[in-house]
C-alpha positions as CSV (number, residue, x, y, z in Angstrom):
1,M,0.0,0.0,0.0
2,I,2.9,2.3,0.7
3,A,4.3,1.9,-2.7
4,L,0.9,2.6,-4.3
5,A,0.8,5.9,-2.4
6,A,4.4,6.7,-3.5
7,A,3.6,5.7,-7.1
8,L,0.5,7.9,-7.1
9,A,2.7,10.8,-5.8
10,V,5.1,10.6,-8.7
11,I,5.2,13.7,-10.8
12,M,5.9,13.4,-14.5
13,T,9.1,15.1,-15.4
14,G,11.0,15.5,-18.6
15,D,10.0,13.1,-21.4
16,A,6.4,11.9,-20.9
17,R,6.8,9.0,-23.4
18,P,5.9,5.6,-21.7
19,M,8.9,3.5,-20.7
20,R,9.4,0.4,-22.9
21,F,9.8,-3.0,-21.3
22,S,11.0,-6.2,-22.9
23,A,9.6,-9.6,-22.2
24,F,12.8,-10.4,-20.4
25,Q,12.4,-7.4,-18.1
26,R,8.8,-8.2,-17.5
27,D,9.6,-11.9,-16.7
28,R,12.4,-10.8,-14.3
29,I,9.9,-8.6,-12.4
30,A,7.4,-11.4,-12.2
31,R,9.9,-14.0,-11.0
32,G,11.4,-11.5,-8.4
33,C,8.0,-10.7,-7.0
34,H,6.6,-14.2,-7.2
35,V,3.7,-13.2,-9.4
36,P,2.5,-14.7,-12.7
37,A,3.5,-12.9,-15.9
38,S,-0.2,-12.7,-16.7
39,W,-0.3,-9.8,-14.2
40,L,2.1,-7.9,-16.4
41,P,0.9,-8.1,-20.0
42,L,3.0,-6.3,-22.6
43,R,1.1,-4.1,-25.0
44,K,2.1,-2.7,-28.4
45,G,5.5,-0.9,-28.3
46,G,6.6,-2.6,-25.0
47,R,4.1,-0.8,-22.8
48,L,3.7,-2.7,-19.5
49,H,0.3,-3.0,-17.9
50,F,0.0,-4.1,-14.3
51,Q,-3.2,-5.9,-13.8
52,P,-3.3,-7.8,-10.5
53,P,-6.5,-9.5,-9.4
54,A,-8.6,-7.7,-6.7
55,S,-7.6,-10.5,-4.3
56,A,-3.9,-10.1,-4.8
57,D,-1.5,-10.0,-1.8
58,Y,-0.5,-6.4,-1.1
59,R,3.1,-7.4,-0.5
60,R,3.3,-8.8,-4.1
61,V,1.6,-5.7,-5.5
62,D,4.0,-3.5,-3.6
63,C,7.0,-5.5,-4.9
64,V,5.9,-5.1,-8.5
65,L,5.3,-1.3,-8.1
66,Q,8.7,-0.9,-6.5
67,A,10.3,-2.8,-9.4
68,I,8.6,-0.6,-11.9
69,I,9.5,2.6,-10.0
70,S,13.1,1.5,-9.7
71,R,13.4,1.4,-13.5
72,R,12.6,5.1,-13.5
73,A,9.4,4.8,-15.3
74,Q,8.1,8.3,-15.7
75,R,4.5,7.9,-16.8
76,Y,1.9,6.1,-14.7
77,L,-1.8,5.6,-15.2
78,F,-3.8,4.0,-12.4
79,I,-7.2,2.4,-12.8
80,G,-8.5,1.2,-9.5
81,N,-10.6,-1.9,-8.7
82,E,-12.4,-2.9,-5.6
83,G,-10.8,-5.4,-3.2
84,P,-12.7,-8.2,-1.6
C-alpha cells in the first residue's frame, strides 16, 4: 500500500513517453516478486500494464510497483478496482 501511495505521488518530469519493457524485463519482475507474468501483460510498443486481481496479496503488488518505479518509469496511469 505504501508503494501505491508513493507511485501515485510521482510527478511526470521531462520526457512523458511511456517506458518500454522487454519480455525479459517483465519476466524478471514477475519472478522476483513471485507473481504470474499474466499480471504484467506487454502491449504494443513494449508498454507494460500491471493488472493484479482484486484479491492479490498487497506485498506482491507492492513488490511489482517498487520494481517498476526502480526502473525510473516516468508515466503512470492507475485504474482502481475494488478489493474483496
